[in-house]
N, C-alpha and C positions, 0 to 999 in steps of 0.2 A: 746472378741467378734471376732468371725472368719469373713472372706470377704464376705463368703455366708451370715452368719447371717445379717451383715450390709446391704447387699443388699436386703435381704428378707424384713428388715424393712422399706426399701425406697419404696419397690413395694407395691402400693395401688391398690384397685379394679378399681380406674380410669385407672390406667396404665395398668391393664390387658385388658381394654375395649380398649385402645389404641393400644395394641399389637394385639388384635383381629381385628381391623379395618385395621393394616398395613396387616396382613396374608391376610385378605381379599381382599386388593388393589392388593397385589403381586400376588394371585391365579387368579384374574379376569382382571389381566392388559390390556389384549388385546381388550376385549370386552368394558371396562370402557373407554380406549383411544377413540374407535369409537364412543362411546355416547357422550363424551366430544366434538368430531367434529361436530358431528349432532347438537348437542345443539348450538354450536357456528353459524353454517349456519342458525338455525332457528331463533336465536335471530337476527342474521344480517338482515333476510328476514323480520321479524318482524319491526324492525326498518326502513327498506326501505319502506314497505308498510304501514306503520303507522298503525299498528294493536297491540292492546295491549294483554296481556295475558288473560285476562276475555273474551275477545271476541274470542281469540283462541280456548280457553275452550268451549266456546257456540258452535262454528262451528264443532268441534271435538266430542261434547257432552260428555265430561270429566268435571272433577271438577278443578276447577282454582289451587288447590292444587297440583294435578297431572301435571299440566302444567308447575308448580314451579319445583317440582321435575325433570321433564324431562328437564328443561332448567338449571339444576345444572349439568348435565351430568353424573349423577349418575344411571340413570334408566335403567334397560335392556328392550329394547324396543322391542315389536312385530312387525311383518310385517303388521299387521294391524294398528298398530300407525303410522309406518313410511309411509306406502302408504296413511293413511290420511293427514299428513304432507305435502307429495308431492303434494296431489290433492288440497288442501286448499291454500299452500302457493306458488305452481306453482314451486317447487324446484325438483333437483334431487338429493336423499339422497342413492338410491340404485343403483347398477350397473346393467345395462339391460343386461341380458344375451341372449337375442334373438337377438340382434343387432350384426350381423356380418360385417357389413360394415367397422368398424374401424379396424377389424383384418385384413380384406382383404386389405385397404389402407395400413397399416403398410407392409404388404407383399410386395405390389408393390413398395414402397419407398426402401425395402430392395435391390431390384433387379434394381434399377435405379441409375448406377454408374456413378459419375461425371468424372472419370478418368478410360481410360482403360490401363490395364496393359499388356505388353508383357511378354511372358515367360523368354524370354532372359534376362530380367532385374534381374532375380533372379537367384542367384548361387546355385548350390547343393553342398553336401559334397565332392562329387568326383571331382569339380573344384579346390579344395584346397588340397595342401600336408600339412599333420599334422606332425610336427616335434616330434619324440619320443625319451625321454630322455633314455639312456641306463646305 
């Protein structure tokens, strides 16, 4: 029996399903990671506010099963769902693209230097003699 034949006898339909899941996770790694972070934020907010999954489902007008899927971090969330979660739980899940204040603040901090440098403190190449081996 060849190595390939031995391998093929070990591979079962369950292993093929596992391989499909692995490929799916690999291909969708970026949004799955974000979905898991959102799920964690939602879970923490639910705990802090004393809201259970069934109550959240009622407020969002979705099924408790959908909330369960959402909280596992494997759900590709729509903007509508994210916005509902933000409104109901008073969370910030999406970056606010209209708020330029934070960008302006960063620019101001960049130009506020703690130490003033004089040009004389820095040397140039012409200040040094470089020995050339012959």
